[in-house]
C-alpha positions, -999 to +999 in steps of 0.1 A: -366-023-512-329-017-505-316+013-486-279+021-486-269+044-457-235+058-450-225+061-413-190+074-402-169+045-412-190+023-435-223+016-452-254+000-438-277-020-461-313-022-451-335-046-470-373-048-467-396-072-486-433-073-483-452-106-477-481-093-498-486-063-520-461-037-533-447-004-522-464+026-539-438+033-566-447+055-595-450+035-627-437+064-649-405+066-629-376+054-652-349+056-625-342+026-603-327+047-575-344+076-557-332+099-529-359+103-502-361+125-471-368+107-438-404+119-440-409+105-475-393+072-464-417+069-435-447+076-459-434+049-483-430+023-455-465+032-441-480+024-475-484+059-487-471+076-519-438+093-512-447+119-539-474+136-519-468+171-507-482+167-472-490+139-448-528+145-453-551+169-469-565+198-450-600+191-436-624+220-433-660+220-421-686+240-403-683+248-366-712+236-345-725+262-320 
């Protein structure tokens, strides 16, 4: 994964390669470049899909009295 970031007077190039496995990138995505929010980037780097709508699903249950 390569990340190009602009800061004031020039670009930063961040490069990350996994020893094993792959990032969760959608197979149907035809584009090679994608713009991500900081939250989506963290999800992707943590091994989650960046296309999810929330960090986790809402858990509900019965309250014990």
